[in-house]
C-alpha positions as CSV (number, residue, x, y, z in Angstrom):
1,X,-0.1,0.2,0.0
2,X,1.4,3.4,-1.0
3,X,0.9,6.6,1.1
4,X,-2.0,7.7,-1.2
5,X,-3.9,4.4,-0.9
6,X,-6.1,4.4,2.3
7,X,-8.4,1.6,2.9
8,X,-11.7,2.1,4.7
9,X,-13.7,-0.8,6.3
10,X,-16.9,-1.3,4.4
11,X,-19.9,-0.4,6.2
12,X,-23.0,-2.7,6.1
13,X,-26.4,-2.3,7.1
14,X,-28.9,-5.0,8.2
15,X,-32.3,-5.0,9.4
16,X,-32.7,-4.6,13.1
17,X,-35.9,-5.7,14.9
18,X,-38.0,-3.0,16.3
19,X,-40.4,-3.2,19.3
20,X,-44.1,-2.7,18.1
21,X,-46.0,0.3,19.4
22,X,-48.1,-2.1,21.4
23,X,-45.1,-3.4,23.4
24,X,-43.8,0.0,24.0
25,X,-47.1,1.8,25.1
26,X,-47.7,0.0,28.5
27,X,-44.1,1.1,29.5
28,X,-44.6,4.6,28.5
29,X,-47.9,5.0,30.3
30,X,-46.3,3.3,33.6
31,X,-43.5,5.9,33.2
32,X,-45.8,8.8,32.8
33,X,-47.9,7.6,36.0
34,X,-44.5,7.4,37.8
35,X,-44.8,3.5,38.4
36,X,-42.0,2.5,36.2
37,X,-38.8,3.0,38.1
38,X,-35.3,1.1,38.1
39,X,-35.1,-1.8,40.5
40,X,-32.0,-0.1,42.1
41,X,-33.4,3.4,42.4
42,X,-33.3,5.1,45.8
43,X,-37.0,5.5,46.9
44,X,-37.7,8.8,48.7
45,X,-40.3,8.9,51.4
46,X,-41.9,11.8,53.2
47,X,-43.3,12.5,56.6
48,X,-46.7,13.7,55.7
49,X,-48.3,14.0,59.3
50,X,-48.9,17.6,60.3
51,X,-48.8,16.4,64.0
52,X,-46.7,14.4,66.1
53,X,-46.4,10.6,65.6
54,X,-44.5,7.4,65.6
55,X,-42.0,6.7,63.2
56,X,-43.3,3.0,63.0
57,X,-46.9,4.2,61.9
58,X,-47.1,3.6,58.0
59,X,-50.0,6.4,57.9
60,X,-47.4,9.1,58.9
61,X,-45.4,8.6,55.6
62,X,-46.1,9.3,52.1
63,X,-45.7,5.5,50.9
64,X,-45.4,2.1,52.4
65,X,-43.3,0.3,53.8
66,X,-42.1,2.4,56.9
67,X,-38.7,3.6,56.1
68,X,-36.0,1.8,58.0
69,X,-37.7,-1.6,58.5
70,X,-35.8,-4.5,57.3
71,X,-36.2,-4.9,53.7
72,X,-36.8,-0.9,53.3
73,X,-33.1,0.3,53.7
74,X,-33.0,1.7,50.2
75,X,-35.4,4.3,51.2
76,X,-34.3,7.8,51.9
77,X,-36.1,9.8,54.5
78,X,-37.5,13.3,54.1
79,X,-38.9,15.4,57.2
80,X,-39.6,18.6,55.6
81,X,-43.2,19.2,56.1
82,X,-44.0,22.6,57.6
83,X,-45.3,23.0,61.0
84,X,-44.5,22.0,64.6
85,X,-44.3,18.4,65.4
86,X,-42.2,15.5,66.7
87,X,-41.3,12.3,64.8
88,X,-40.7,9.6,67.6
89,X,-38.4,7.0,66.4
90,X,-39.5,4.0,68.2
91,X,-37.4,1.3,66.7
92,X,-33.8,0.9,65.4
93,X,-33.9,2.3,61.7
94,X,-31.6,2.3,58.8
95,X,-32.1,4.4,55.6
96,X,-30.2,5.3,52.7
97,X,-30.0,8.9,53.7
98,X,-31.9,11.6,55.4
99,X,-33.2,15.1,54.9
100,X,-34.4,17.0,58.1
101,X,-34.8,20.4,57.2
102,X,-37.8,21.9,59.2
103,X,-36.5,23.8,62.1
104,X,-39.8,23.4,63.9
105,X,-39.8,19.6,63.8
106,X,-37.9,17.3,66.1
107,X,-36.7,13.8,65.4
108,X,-36.8,12.2,69.0
109,X,-35.3,8.9,70.0
110,X,-38.2,7.7,72.0
111,X,-36.8,4.7,73.9
112,X,-34.0,4.2,76.5
113,X,-31.8,3.0,73.8
114,X,-32.1,3.2,70.1
115,X,-30.4,3.8,66.8
116,X,-30.8,5.5,63.7
117,X,-28.2,4.7,60.6
118,X,-27.9,6.2,57.4
119,X,-25.8,4.7,54.7
120,X,-25.8,7.5,52.3
121,X,-25.8,11.4,52.2
122,X,-27.7,13.4,54.7
123,X,-28.8,17.0,55.1
124,X,-29.7,18.4,58.7
125,X,-30.9,22.1,58.2
126,X,-32.3,23.7,61.3
127,X,-32.7,20.3,62.5
128,X,-33.6,19.3,66.1
129,X,-32.5,15.8,67.1
130,X,-33.2,14.9,70.6
131,X,-33.0,11.7,72.7
132,X,-32.4,10.4,76.3
133,X,-30.4,7.3,77.4
134,X,-28.2,5.4,75.0
135,X,-29.0,6.5,71.6
136,X,-26.9,6.5,68.7
137,X,-26.8,8.4,65.3
138,X,-24.6,6.8,62.7
139,X,-24.3,8.4,59.3
140,X,-22.6,7.5,56.0
141,X,-21.7,9.6,53.1
142,X,-21.6,13.4,53.2
143,X,-23.4,15.1,56.2
144,X,-24.2,18.5,56.1
145,X,-25.4,20.3,59.3
146,X,-26.6,24.1,58.7
147,X,-29.1,26.6,59.7
148,X,-29.0,26.1,63.5
149,X,-29.2,22.5,63.8
150,X,-29.3,20.9,67.3
151,X,-28.4,17.5,68.5
152,X,-29.1,16.8,72.3
153,X,-29.5,14.0,74.6
154,X,-27.9,11.4,72.6
155,X,-25.2,9.3,73.5
156,X,-23.1,8.9,70.5
157,X,-22.9,10.4,66.9
158,X,-20.8,8.5,64.5
159,X,-20.0,10.1,61.0
160,X,-18.8,7.6,58.8
161,X,-18.2,10.0,55.7
162,X,-17.4,13.4,55.5
163,X,-19.1,16.1,57.9
164,X,-19.7,19.7,57.1
165,X,-20.9,22.4,59.6
166,X,-22.0,25.6,57.9
167,X,-24.2,28.5,58.6
168,X,-25.7,29.5,61.8
169,X,-24.7,28.0,65.2
170,X,-24.8,24.3,65.4
171,X,-25.7,23.1,68.8
172,X,-24.0,19.6,69.2
173,X,-24.9,17.8,72.6
174,X,-22.8,18.4,75.8
175,X,-22.8,14.6,76.7
176,X,-22.5,12.8,73.5
177,X,-19.3,11.3,71.9
178,X,-18.6,12.2,68.3
179,X,-16.6,9.5,66.4
180,X,-15.4,9.9,62.6
């Protein structure tokens, strides 16, 4: 081959089977209704009760099952509903992350010993987290505290990922141990 001879591969086309409209339409309708989601998608669940209540009560959440129960660890918890109320965490819960962004709401460990573990990112803006006894908050991923967040009355806070404190004063409990 000389410098002037350049050979390119020959391109061919072939018929590729296509899906019929009948097989695509149901998926499009499900996606439009928000019912078709990838199996590995993180599921956000929202506190919808405008009054105080138990974390374990399914009617307080936007969808079942209750976040934090075995088998629902891939759910991301959002407590952002306007109003003054307390969410009583009445069992050891694990979630894929948490947003606690209502400064008038309180997340309270309601037993003498309890644990909240998040495996992903978290945002606590103006958050009030309270407990008494041997309660533990364990976070993974990025955890951001801002806007005057308060943690009081829990015995340990374990931050597994990067933790940022920004904005207004952050009141971190007098008696708890912080581990990173």
